[in-house]
N, C-alpha and C positions, 0 to 999 in steps of 0.2 A: 504494500500500500504506500504509494509515493504521493507526497503532498504537492499540490500545484504551487507555482510561484506566487508569493503574496505581493500585491500592489498596495499603494497607499489607499486606494479606493476600497479595496477588499478589507483592509484593516479597519477603516472607518465604518464600513458597513457591518463588519463583525462586531465591532465595539458597540455600534448602535443597537444591534439585535440583543446582545447580552446585557447592555445597560437597560434596554427596554424591559428585558426579563427581570432584571434586578429591581427595577422600579415597581413592576407588577408584583414580584415576589415580596418585596418589603411592604407594599400596600396590603397584600393579603395577610402578611405576617402581622402588620399593625392592627388590622381588623381582628385577627385571631387573638392577639394579645389583649386588646381592649375588652373583648368579650371574656377572656379567661381571667383577667384580673378582677372582674366583677363576680365570677363564679367560684374562683379558687382563692386561697389565702397565700401570703408570702411563704408560709411554712410548706405548703404544697409544692410551690415552685422550688424551694430549697431542697426538699426531699428528692424531687426528680433530678435536680442538679447533682446531688450526691451520687445517685444511681448512674447518671450519664457520664460522670467523671470516671467511675470505675470502668464503664464500657469503653470510654475513650482511651483509658490506660491500656486495656487489653487490645484495642484495635491497633496499637503501636506494632503488634506482631506483623501486621500486614501493611505498615506504613512505608513501603519501599517506593512509592510514587511511580508505579509501573505505567500509569497513564502518561506522566511526563516523559518517561523514557521512550514510550512508543511515539510520542509527538516529536521529541528532540531528534530521534534517529530517523534519518531521511530515507533509509532503504529497508524498512521493516517488511518482513514476510509473514505469512499466515502463522508460522511456528511461534513468532514473537507474541502475537495476540493470543494464541492458544495457551502458551506458557503462562502469560500474565493472568488469564482467566483461571487456569488450574490452580495457581498459587492463591488467587482470591477465594476459591472454594475451600482450599485447605485451611487458609487462615480463618475463614468464617466458621468452619467447624471447630477449630481449636479455640477460638474466642468463645463460642457457645459452651464448650466444656468447662473452660475456666470461669465463666460467669456463674455456672452452677457450683463449682468448687469454692469460689470466693464469696459466695453469698453470706455465709455466717461470719467469716472474718471481717468482711466489710461492715456488716451490721454492728459488730462489736467495736470496730474502730470509730464509727460515727455515733455509736450509742443510739442507733435507730433500728429496732427489731423488724420494722416493716420492710427493710431492704432484703430480708431473707426470702421473701416471695417476689419482690420486684425484679431482682437480678436474674433468677431462673426464667421469669417471663420474658425478659429482654433477650435471653439466650436464643429464643425461637427466631426473633428478628435477625440476630447476628448470623445464624445458620442459613437462613433463607437469603439474606443480602449478599452472601458470597457468590451466588449464582447469577447475579446481574450480568447482562450481556456486555462483554468487553468491546463489542463492535461499535458501541456508541462513542468510543474515543475517536473513531474515524471522523465524526462530525467536525471536531475541532481540527484534527490533522489535515483534513481536506478542505478546511475553511467553509464548511457548510453550516454556517451559524444559524440559518433559519431552522434547520432540523434540530440543532442544539437548543435553540429557543423553545421549540415545540416539546422536546424531551424534558427539559427542566421544568417548564411550566405545567406540563401534564402531571409530573410527580408532585409538584407543589400543590396543585388544586386538589388532588386526591387526599393528601394529608390534611389540608384545610377543612374539607368537608367532614372527614372522619373525626377529627379532633373536636370540631364544634358539636357534632351530634353526640359524641360520647361525653363532652363536658356538660351539656344540658341534661343528659341522661344520668350520669354518675355523680357529677359535682364533687369530684375528688381527684387526687393525683393519678388515680388509675386511668383516667381519661387520657392523659398524656402518654402513659406507658402503653396502653392498648393501641393508641393512634400510631405510635412508633412501630409497633409490630405489624399492624395492617399496612402501614406505609411501605415497609420493606417488601411485603408480598406484592403490592401493587407496582412498586418500582421495577421489580424483576419482570412482571408481565408487560409493562410499558416498554421496557428496553428491548424485548424480543419482538414486540408489535411494531416498533418504529425502525428497527434495523434488521436487514435480512441475514446478517452474519450469524452463523451457528457454530459456537466454539466447541472444540473437542479437548479431551484430556490429553495433555502433552507437557513435557518438561524439556523439550529439545533445545530451546533457546535460553535456558536459565543462565548460562554464562554471560551472554550478551546483555541481558536485562540487569543482572546483579552488578556487572561492571560499572554501569552508570548509577544504579539505584542504591548502592550501598551508602553513598554519601547522602542521598536524599533520605534514607532511613534514619541515619544519625541526626540529620538536620530536623526531621520530623519529630524525633525523640526529644531533642532539645527544645523545639518549638512547643511541644506538648507540656514539658516541664515549666516552660516560661508562662504559658497561657492557662494551664489547668491546675498548677500547683496551688493557686489561690482557692480553687474549689475544695481541695482536700484540707487545706489549712483552716479556712473559714468554716467549713462544715464541722471541723473538730472544735474550733475555739468559740464560735458565736452561734452555732446550731443552725437549724433549717431556716428559721425566720431571717436571721442576718444574711445568710447565704442567698436566700430567695430575693431579698431586697437588692443585694449586690448584683446578682445575675440579671435581674430585670433592668436595672440601671445600665449595666454593660450592654445589654441587647439593644436598648433604645439609643444609647450613646453611639453605637456602631452603625446605626442605620444611615445617618446622613453622609458620613464621610467614608469610612473604610468599606462599608457595604456597597456604596455606589462605585467605588474604585475597583473592587474585586473583580467584577465582570470585565472591566477594561483590561486588567492584567491577564485575565483568562483569554481574552480575544487576541491580545498582541503576542502572547507567548509563541504560537506557531510561526508568526512572521519574524520574530526575533531569532528563532531557531534557524530559519532559512538564511538570515543575514549574518549568522554568527562569524563567518569567515570574511565578511566585508565590513570591517570595523567602523569606518567613517560613515557608511550608510546606516549601520546599526545605531550609532550614536545620534545621527541626524533624526532617525525615526524615534529614538528614545526621547530626545528633547521635545519633539512635537507632542508625544504622549504625556511627558512630564509637565508641560505647560498646561495641558487640559486638566491633568490631575490637580495641579495647584489652583487652577481657576475654579474648580468645583469644591475641593476639600476645605480650603481656608474659610470661605464665607459660611458654609453649612455648619462647620464645627464651631466657629465663633458665634454664629446665630443661636445654635443650641445652647451654648454656654450662657448666653444672655437670657434666653427665654425658658430655661429648663423648669423654673418654678411654675410658670404658667402651663407648660406642657404637662407636668405631673398633676397639677391641680385639676386641669380640664380633662385629661385623658384617663388618668389612673385612679384618682380619688385620694381621700385623706389617709387611708391606711398605708400609702406608699410615699408619704412626705419625706421619710428618711432617705429616699433615693435621690433627692435633688442634688446635694453636694457631690455625691458619688458619680452621678450622671455628668456633672460639669467636668470633673477631673478626668473621667474616662473618655469623655468627648474629645478632650485635648489629646489623650493617648491615641484615639482613633485618627486624629489629624496627623500626628507624627507617624503612625503606622501607614497611613495612606501615602505620605511623602516618601517613605523608604521602600514600600513594597515592590514598586516597579524596578528598583535597582536589583533586588534579589532575583526578579524574573529575568532581567538581562543576563546576569551572571550564570544563572541556571541554563539559559538558552545557549550560552557560550560554552557549555559543558564544564563549568567551573563551580559545581555545588560545594566543593571542599571549602572554599573561602567563606561562603555563607555559613557553613557548619561550624567552622572554627570560631567565627565571630559570635555566633549564637551560644557556643559553649562558654566563652569568656564571660558573656553577659549573664548567663545563667549562674555561674559561680559567684558573681557579684550580687545578683538579685535575691537568690533564695534565702540566704541568712537574714537579709533586711526584711524580706516579706514575712518570715516567721516572727521576727521580733516585733515589727510594727503592727502586724495583725493581732498579736497577743495583747499588745499595749493599747491599741486604738481601734481595734475591730476592723470592720469593713472599710471605714474611711482611711485608716492607716494603710491598708492593702492597696487602696486606690492611689494614694500618693506614691507608694513604692513603684507601682506600675507606670506612673507618669515619669518619674525620675529615670526608671529603667528604659522607657521608650526614648527619652531625650538622649541618654548616653548611647543607646543602640543606634540612633540616627547619626550621631557624630561618627560612630564607628563604621557604619555602612558607607557613609560618604567617603571616608578615608580609604576603605577597602575598594570601593567601586571605582574611584578615580585612579587608584593604583593599578587595578586589573584592566580597566578599559582605556586608560590614558586620557580620559575626559578631564577638562579643567574645571575646578570648583566654581570659578567665576561664571561658567556657562550654566551651571545649575542655578546659581543665584539670579542670573539674568532672566530666567523664566519664572522665578518664584517671587521676586520682590514686589511686583505690581499687585498680584492677588493678596499678598501678605499686608502691604501697606493699606490697600483698600479695605481689607477686613478689619484692620485696627481702627480706621475712621468709622466704619460701620458700627463697631463695638461702642465707640464713644457716643455715637448718635443714639443707638438703642439704649444705652445706659441713661443718657439724659432724658430720652423720651419716657422710659419707665419711671423715672423720678417724677416727671410732670404728671403722668397718668396716675401714679400713686397718690399725688396730692389733690388732683382735680378730677380724676376719672373713676372714682369709686363706683359710680352708678353704671359704668360700662360692664357688660358681661365679660367673663374671661375669654369667651370665644371671639368676641369683637376686638378685645384688646390684643389677643394673639394675632389675629388676621391683620390688624392695622400695623402692628410692629413688624410682622413678616414683610408686609408690603413696603414699609419704610426702609427696612434693611436691604431689600432687593434694589430699590431705587437708588439709595445712597451708594451701594456697592457698584452698581452699573455705571453711575455717573463718574465716580472717582477712578474706577479702573480705566475707563475710556479717556479720562483726563491724563492719567499717568502714561497711558499708551501713546497719546498724542505728544506729550512732552518728550517721550523716548524716541520720537522720530517715526512713529507708526511702523514698527518692524513687522515682519511676517511672523504671526503668532496666533494663539487661540483667538484673541480679540479680532484680528483681521479676518480670520476664517469665519467666525460667527457673523461679522458684519456683512461679508460677502453672501453668506447664506440668507441673511435677512433681506438684503437687497434683491437677491434672486427671487425669493418668495413674494416680495412686494411687487416686483415687476410682472410676475405672472398673474397677480391679482388685479393689477391696473388694466383698464380697457386700452386696446391698441387704437391710437388715433389715426 
């Protein structure tokens, strides 16, 4: 299976499809969350987070990133796909066995006896999930992002319907557990319905896959410890309620920035892999993408930081008030993560996952002790501050490694970042002042109206200031110019021809 050559238009189209999916996905997820927070308690969310942390820990057995290996390698044969699928089946079965074995020890660790039944139930989903059709990886490899969109959206819609039906029926954490299991079954069925590939059991290409994937496995292990260690520590120190508040705050904080950028990274990875040996072209493509990431990530993260109290009050209710400061801090973490994620993608596409892995390992050694100490002393809020500091240190590290590996100048990164950053700072000052005025004179306004007005004000201020900075900079070829061209094109099509 050989991938076609990626053009800029194909990359843009792919990014549009996957970002469109992510917007729909997060809209569906937001609706689901808004319903669930009214039906379930923070303790329910925390209990499920404990169970899923154990599942994620065991899933590390299969975290070799075989899909990335299949995309990165330009001359894959059927044996590579069959081998990847066979390993997925083996790992799925092994995870299921370990979930049953670890049920009692995990319940004792968390001091939550309900986990003794939850983990064996989740084992069913792990076993079934291993059989998902590996052929769907070809959607990305072949730049068929329309089918990728259809595949991802179909899976999301099934889980959405199932979880809402079960939540209204059961009104307990079991709704989320059963929805996860049903979702695994449906994902397998959808994968075979949408792609004609029929995998066979084979280990013929294990050497080729593991040669690339061994570093991805170590990188995924380190990433897990960086991201999931908080679940284990908070689950032990503050219990299910505190963990539930933290997890929901993290989920909402990730929606505007990191979750909007993730599909863009997913779309450009195949194109980066094709340009891996043409470094200047690769860097040029990266800077185009990085400008778009900065353009999106800065304002949405800063806007959420300003408006998080209104968001929580309006959408979640009073029982989630403790999530406000955590959401603000983790929203900034999401911004930093969005800015560094595409650099990891470039280095992985260049076949250099080792650099990513070593950087993550150093960061983990520095972060884990601090996470344990501050979460014990200050609970979920302390853990959030540690995550923010870790994200900033990690960003400095990845910039240093990225520029060393690719030869890119740091000033080129700053050149595409500074206008969105400066415009977002001005937007923050405007929203801060507007909230102060509304607080003094706008008490009669409903929360919904306040939020909508402030969002509108933020968008206007950001748009005006970034265009002003772009003009002062000499109107370079950038995200701003591309968007203006797109707007002019749309307007010209709408105007009548004289």
